[in-house]
C-alpha positions as a printed NumPy array, in Angstrom:
array([[  3.512, -30.501, -15.692],
       [  5.724, -27.458, -15.076],
       [  7.623, -26.501, -18.26 ],
       [ 10.403, -24.936, -16.145],
       [ 11.318, -28.198, -14.39 ],
       [ 14.386, -30.015, -15.753],
       [ 16.3  , -33.167, -14.85 ],
       [ 20.034, -33.741, -15.291],
       [ 20.874, -37.437, -14.918],
       [ 24.536, -38.285, -14.29 ],
       [ 25.557, -41.519, -16.03 ],
       [ 29.321, -41.492, -16.407],
       [ 30.567, -43.91 , -13.729],
       [ 32.281, -47.257, -14.372],
       [ 30.854, -49.287, -11.44 ],
       [ 33.988, -51.327, -10.731],
       [ 32.565, -52.751,  -7.485],
       [ 30.214, -54.871,  -9.615],
       [ 32.903, -56.565, -11.677],
       [ 32.684, -58.841, -13.615],
       [ 29.061, -57.949, -14.484],
       [ 29.858, -54.229, -14.649],
       [ 32.898, -53.488, -16.786],
       [ 34.436, -50.335, -18.228],
       [ 32.83 , -50.951, -21.61 ],
       [ 29.401, -51.749, -20.087],
       [ 29.018, -50.225, -16.587],
       [ 26.278, -50.816, -14.071],
       [ 23.883, -48.029, -15.09 ],
       [ 23.267, -49.921, -18.345],
       [ 22.528, -53.256, -16.628],
       [ 19.246, -54.82 , -15.482],
       [ 20.413, -56.155, -12.121],
       [ 17.004, -57.341, -10.92 ],
       [ 15.673, -59.02 , -14.052],
       [ 12.765, -56.551, -14.355],
       [ 13.232, -55.75 , -18.04 ],
       [ 14.689, -52.285, -17.458],
       [ 18.242, -51.158, -16.816],
       [ 19.047, -48.743, -13.998],
       [ 19.285, -45.732, -16.323],
       [ 15.986, -46.642, -18.005],
       [ 14.268, -46.864, -14.609],
       [ 15.743, -43.517, -13.568],
       [ 14.583, -41.873, -16.798],
       [ 11.064, -43.295, -16.355],
       [ 10.873, -41.851, -12.822],
       [ 11.654, -38.369, -14.091],
       [  9.052, -38.621, -16.841],
       [  6.545, -38.312, -13.996],
       [  8.092, -34.965, -13.013],
       [  9.502, -33.332, -16.163],
       [  8.533, -33.004, -19.796],
       [ 10.442, -35.53 , -21.959],
       [ 12.337, -32.752, -23.746],
       [ 13.499, -31.408, -20.362],
       [ 15.433, -34.538, -19.333],
       [ 19.163, -34.514, -20.072],
       [ 21.783, -37.242, -19.614],
       [ 25.411, -36.368, -18.928],
       [ 27.792, -39.264, -19.551],
       [ 31.284, -40.131, -20.672],
       [ 31.537, -39.881, -24.451],
       [ 32.421, -43.588, -24.669],
       [ 28.905, -44.35 , -23.371],
       [ 26.981, -42.003, -25.672],
       [ 26.001, -44.847, -28.   ],
       [ 24.802, -46.952, -25.041],
       [ 22.621, -44.054, -23.889],
       [ 21.179, -43.687, -27.402],
       [ 20.549, -47.429, -27.568],
       [ 18.773, -47.641, -24.21 ],
       [ 16.978, -44.28 , -24.414],
       [ 16.277, -43.87 , -28.143],
       [ 13.616, -41.241, -27.449],
       [ 16.308, -38.689, -26.507],
       [ 17.444, -36.119, -29.051],
       [ 21.161, -35.669, -29.673],
       [ 21.04 , -32.369, -27.763],
       [ 19.782, -34.159, -24.644],
       [ 22.935, -36.298, -24.363],
       [ 25.882, -34.396, -22.893],
       [ 29.144, -36.206, -23.708],
       [ 32.086, -35.606, -21.369],
       [ 35.491, -36.128, -23.024],
       [ 37.016, -37.361, -19.749],
       [ 36.031, -37.965, -16.13 ],
       [ 36.314, -34.878, -13.944],
       [ 33.92 , -35.736, -11.063],
       [ 30.517, -34.131, -10.469],
       [ 31.25 , -30.382, -10.328],
       [ 32.264, -29.985, -14.011],
       [ 29.373, -32.093, -15.32 ],
       [ 26.885, -30.11 , -13.229],
       [ 28.393, -26.801, -14.375],
       [ 28.137, -27.986, -17.997],
       [ 24.579, -29.276, -17.675],
       [ 23.271, -26.331, -15.663],
       [ 24.702, -23.75 , -18.035],
       [ 23.367, -25.633, -21.07 ],
       [ 19.886, -25.781, -19.549],
       [ 20.061, -22.117, -18.477],
       [ 20.793, -21.147, -22.065],
       [ 17.606, -22.933, -23.119],
       [ 15.508, -21.594, -20.257],
       [ 16.846, -18.966, -17.803],
       [ 13.91 , -19.724, -15.487],
       [ 14.75 , -23.425, -15.205],
       [ 14.717, -25.286, -11.927],
       [ 16.858, -28.416, -12.079],
       [ 17.024, -31.732, -10.26 ],
       [ 20.392, -33.484, -10.545],
       [ 20.48 , -37.22 ,  -9.816],
       [ 22.647, -40.289, -10.429],
       [ 21.459, -42.81 , -13.01 ],
       [ 22.171, -45.938, -10.97 ],
       [ 20.089, -45.633,  -7.797],
       [ 16.946, -47.604,  -6.979],
       [ 13.766, -46.218,  -5.449],
       [ 11.177, -48.52 ,  -3.869],
       [  8.49 , -45.886,  -3.188],
       [  8.091, -43.949,  -6.448],
       [  5.23 , -41.788,  -5.135],
       [  7.29 , -40.77 ,  -2.105],
       [ 10.225, -39.929,  -4.361],
       [  8.071, -37.773,  -6.644],
       [  6.591, -35.958,  -3.654],
       [ 10.065, -35.114,  -2.275],
       [ 11.385, -33.959,  -5.65 ],
       [  8.329, -31.824,  -6.465],
       [  8.361, -30.212,  -3.009],
       [ 12.035, -29.373,  -3.499],
       [ 11.575, -28.086,  -7.056],
       [  8.778, -25.801,  -5.893],
       [ 10.896, -24.411,  -3.043],
       [ 13.976, -23.99 ,  -5.24 ],
       [ 11.983, -22.118,  -7.889],
       [ 10.875, -19.558,  -5.299],
       [ 13.993, -19.211,  -3.14 ],
       [ 17.712, -18.611,  -3.623],
       [ 18.796, -21.919,  -2.158],
       [ 20.613, -25.154,  -2.912],
       [ 18.677, -28.257,  -1.85 ],
       [ 19.854, -31.82 ,  -1.313],
       [ 17.819, -34.856,  -0.317],
       [ 18.781, -36.606,   2.908],
       [ 17.653, -40.162,   3.58 ],
       [ 16.493, -41.01 ,   7.086],
       [ 18.978, -43.689,   8.235],
       [ 17.788, -47.018,   9.654],
       [ 21.237, -48.399,  10.536],
       [ 24.759, -47.086,  11.253],
       [ 26.061, -47.493,   7.7  ],
       [ 29.722, -46.667,   7.015],
       [ 29.249, -46.693,   3.238],
       [ 27.412, -43.371,   2.98 ],
       [ 28.239, -39.741,   3.599],
       [ 26.111, -37.971,   6.21 ],
       [ 24.363, -34.585,   6.376],
       [ 23.72 , -32.906,   9.725],
       [ 20.862, -30.425,   9.801],
       [ 19.641, -27.758,  12.204],
       [ 16.087, -27.095,  13.4  ],
       [ 15.914, -23.959,  11.244],
       [ 13.575, -24.452,   8.268],
       [ 13.439, -22.497,   5.008],
       [  9.816, -21.525,   5.664],
       [  6.76 , -22.873,   7.435],
       [  5.424, -24.44 ,   4.24 ],
       [  8.324, -26.897,   3.885],
       [ 10.363, -29.386,   5.88 ],
       [ 13.608, -28.085,   4.374],
       [ 16.219, -27.762,   7.118],
       [ 19.362, -25.643,   7.028],
       [ 22.425, -27.856,   6.624],
       [ 24.994, -27.68 ,   9.414],
       [ 27.726, -30.082,   8.254],
       [ 28.624, -32.655,   5.624],
       [ 30.632, -35.675,   6.768],
       [ 32.374, -38.183,   4.511],
       [ 31.936, -41.93 ,   5.131],
       [ 32.476, -42.353,   8.905],
       [ 33.813, -45.27 ,  10.927],
       [ 31.285, -47.517,  12.667],
       [ 31.408, -45.797,  16.067],
       [ 30.83 , -42.384,  14.51 ],
       [ 28.025, -43.77 ,  12.348],
       [ 26.359, -45.156,  15.496],
       [ 26.548, -41.752,  17.179],
       [ 25.067, -40.104,  14.07 ],
       [ 22.13 , -42.519,  14.161],
       [ 21.504, -41.899,  17.86 ],
       [ 21.628, -38.103,  17.55 ],
       [ 18.637, -37.961,  15.215],
       [ 19.856, -34.951,  13.228],
       [ 21.985, -36.792,  10.665],
       [ 20.777, -38.088,   7.297],
       [ 22.396, -40.161,   4.563],
       [ 23.652, -38.086,   1.645],
       [ 21.748, -39.366,  -1.406],
       [ 23.658, -37.268,  -3.938],
       [ 20.423, -35.816,  -5.323],
       [ 20.338, -32.026,  -5.721],
       [ 17.679, -29.465,  -6.6  ],
       [ 18.197, -25.783,  -7.412],
       [ 17.291, -23.069,  -9.848],
       [ 19.688, -22.533, -12.734],
       [ 20.328, -19.023, -11.383],
       [ 21.165, -20.256,  -7.867],
       [ 23.63 , -22.955,  -8.923],
       [ 25.392, -20.739, -11.474],
       [ 25.711, -17.992,  -8.841],
       [ 27.196, -20.605,  -6.508],
       [ 29.739, -21.666,  -9.15 ],
       [ 30.691, -18.046,  -9.768],
       [ 31.233, -17.514,  -6.025],
       [ 32.833, -20.792,  -4.902],
       [ 34.426, -22.225,  -8.068],
       [ 35.098, -19.045, -10.073],
       [ 37.767, -20.583, -12.312],
       [ 35.462, -23.421, -13.352],
       [ 32.576, -21.034, -13.843],
       [ 34.691, -18.885, -16.151],
       [ 35.893, -21.907, -18.16 ],
       [ 32.301, -22.813, -19.055],
       [ 30.758, -19.346, -19.088],
       [ 33.192, -17.982, -21.661],
       [ 31.747, -20.338, -24.262],
       [ 28.105, -20.442, -23.204],
       [ 27.023, -19.126, -26.611],
       [ 28.424, -22.347, -28.112],
       [ 26.099, -24.512, -26.033],
       [ 23.145, -26.042, -27.891],
       [ 24.909, -25.359, -31.204],
       [ 27.183, -27.35 , -33.506],
       [ 30.153, -25.743, -31.752],
       [ 29.291, -27.273, -28.372],
       [ 31.366, -30.46 , -28.699],
       [ 34.601, -28.694, -29.637],
       [ 34.123, -26.141, -26.856],
       [ 33.385, -28.778, -24.201],
       [ 36.338, -30.932, -25.259],
       [ 38.617, -27.972, -24.67 ],
       [ 36.893, -26.852, -21.47 ],
       [ 37.126, -30.219, -19.704],
       [ 40.891, -30.373, -20.061],
       [ 41.074, -27.118, -18.106],
       [ 38.812, -28.287, -15.256],
       [ 40.007, -29.558, -11.907],
       [ 38.729, -32.922, -10.671],
       [ 36.353, -31.992,  -7.852],
       [ 32.957, -33.061,  -6.568],
       [ 29.996, -30.73 ,  -6.187],
       [ 30.012, -31.544,  -2.452],
       [ 33.584, -30.333,  -1.903],
       [ 33.426, -27.542,  -4.451],
       [ 30.139, -25.914,  -3.499],
       [ 27.813, -27.675,  -1.052],
       [ 30.277, -27.613,   1.874],
       [ 31.072, -23.933,   1.279],
       [ 27.717, -22.327,   0.48 ],
       [ 25.585, -20.778,   3.233],
       [ 22.224, -21.325,   1.517],
       [ 22.152, -25.14 ,   1.56 ],
       [ 19.047, -26.96 ,   2.792],
       [ 18.197, -30.643,   3.146],
       [ 14.829, -32.359,   2.864],
       [ 14.586, -35.421,   5.163],
       [ 13.167, -38.178,   2.96 ],
       [ 12.199, -41.819,   3.165],
       [ 11.291, -43.484,  -0.134],
       [ 13.146, -46.793,  -0.13 ],
       [ 16.399, -45.429,  -1.556],
       [ 19.561, -47.376,  -2.318],
       [ 22.628, -46.164,  -4.19 ],
       [ 23.423, -49.764,  -5.23 ],
       [ 27.051, -49.231,  -4.352],
       [ 27.848, -52.866,  -3.559],
       [ 26.644, -56.421,  -4.13 ],
       [ 25.393, -56.213,  -0.539],
       [ 22.967, -53.471,  -1.573],
       [ 21.784, -55.589,  -4.512],
       [ 21.277, -58.485,  -2.097],
       [ 19.307, -56.254,   0.28 ],
       [ 16.946, -55.077,  -2.48 ],
       [ 16.501, -58.446,  -4.258],
       [ 13.84 , -61.063,  -3.589],
       [ 15.125, -63.998,  -1.543],
       [ 14.056, -67.581,  -0.993],
       [ 13.19 , -69.061,   2.388],
       [ 16.86 , -69.57 ,   3.337],
       [ 17.981, -66.113,   2.243],
       [ 19.369, -66.828,  -1.219],
       [ 18.965, -64.05 ,  -3.81 ],
       [ 19.345, -65.587,  -7.278],
       [ 19.11 , -63.453, -10.45 ],
       [ 17.913, -64.967, -12.721],
       [ 16.722, -68.106, -10.961],
       [ 15.565, -70.377, -13.812],
       [ 18.683, -72.547, -14.112],
       [ 20.361, -72.199, -10.724],
       [ 20.075, -75.153,  -8.34 ],
       [ 21.165, -74.694,  -4.738],
       [ 21.663, -77.424,  -2.149],
       [ 22.528, -76.883,   1.518],
       [ 23.248, -73.217,   0.746],
       [ 21.943, -70.05 ,   2.385],
       [ 22.217, -66.257,   2.357],
       [ 24.009, -66.209,  -1.002],
       [ 23.922, -63.564,  -3.737],
       [ 23.994, -65.301,  -7.141],
       [ 24.034, -63.42 , -10.45 ],
       [ 24.65 , -65.492, -13.587],
       [ 23.546, -65.38 , -17.263],
       [ 20.127, -66.837, -18.078],
       [ 21.549, -69.577, -20.281],
       [ 23.951, -70.967, -17.663],
       [ 23.127, -74.029, -15.583],
       [ 24.702, -73.514, -12.16 ],
       [ 24.693, -75.978,  -9.269],
       [ 25.893, -74.806,  -5.859],
       [ 26.271, -76.976,  -2.795],
       [ 27.42 , -76.11 ,   0.72 ],
       [ 27.806, -72.351,   0.256],
       [ 26.731, -69.972,   2.996],
       [ 27.003, -66.163,   2.849],
       [ 28.78 , -66.026,  -0.51 ],
       [ 28.63 , -63.869,  -3.627],
       [ 28.703, -65.872,  -6.867],
       [ 28.873, -63.798, -10.047],
       [ 29.53 , -64.911, -13.623],
       [ 29.571, -62.763, -16.756],
       [ 31.348, -62.949, -20.104],
       [ 33.042, -66.221, -19.071],
       [ 34.473, -64.57 , -15.943],
       [ 33.565, -66.057, -12.574],
       [ 33.988, -64.493,  -9.127],
       [ 33.21 , -66.282,  -5.855],
       [ 33.708, -64.229,  -2.714],
       [ 32.493, -64.323,   0.919],
       [ 29.864, -61.636,   1.412],
       [ 31.744, -60.196,   4.396],
       [ 34.83 , -59.644,   2.227],
       [ 33.083, -57.861,  -0.625],
       [ 35.251, -54.788,  -0.13 ],
       [ 38.044, -56.801,  -1.745],
       [ 36.344, -56.766,  -5.166],
       [ 38.301, -53.636,  -6.087],
       [ 41.489, -55.449,  -5.053],
       [ 40.538, -58.338,  -7.332],
       [ 39.986, -55.931, -10.226],
       [ 43.358, -54.284,  -9.61 ],
       [ 45.093, -57.682,  -9.535],
       [ 43.373, -58.825, -12.734],
       [ 44.4  , -55.582, -14.41 ],
       [ 48.032, -55.899, -13.272],
       [ 48.268, -59.472, -14.622],
       [ 46.207, -59.27 , -17.796],
       [ 45.867, -55.576, -18.634],
       [ 42.436, -54.248, -19.573],
       [ 41.374, -57.436, -21.378],
       [ 38.996, -58.491, -18.578],
       [ 38.247, -55.046, -17.137]])
């Protein structure tokens, strides 16, 4: 295993689309949605153990989740958990993590990935990551993984690539454009064109390449972190980072760097990826019965004249459903939500309404 390969796992989101199961105090990355005995962050960590040495895997999360990370990944040292004092999107956390790793190993090549995605084909995932790490270690480039689309999905960003490849040994294509979540007609045209991929939000680069990109495209942010780089991996790190984050703008790595840089490449990939952004994506990945019901867990749920439902309830609850078709039924912490599957986008509206009436008590 290459000692210069590192993983930076981003685990700071709140997952409000999965309310009431995912709440601010216990968001979706710390939940076992499929009843497999592992939470999403534990599964993500285990995948990277096949690529990186255990001491080379770092988690960046909101400081309010540091104890949850320690609880679910007790094998991590304190220095492997990067605690953000407040949410500032992906660019600051990647600047922080990349600079911290570079201080430990200037020759590091880093894969950055969210903690809450699922991968069906682990071998295919490892192959794509290792191919990208190898290319990034030898070339001054920024790599992102693009998922070959199988439908015109409006829930993902898209990456358009050219026919130009980094070299003949790889399938890494020069990126032409990034597009935010399109409408349905545009998504259909992307699918038909054949040169658009879903943006998986997984990045690979050398520490040198990404820090050069920050210095060029986000110079203010680079300076904020670089001025205190000697504090990283020391007892002074926490105080420095707490001060640094309050100076950072709220910006994603896509807007801040990937859409501006001229050395961005994408690897077309197909390894059964899902970002688990909605209950619909959970439903798609879950096992279903002969009439299309996905029930997690299934021991004490009885369904009569019901089909194509997504049901997620605690193991100790007896639930009887009759006459429901194409519904989401979710219960957690004595909070119940029942919603038509085709109106799932309203979950955020429900959360906002609950918050306006009851404050943060149920959020």
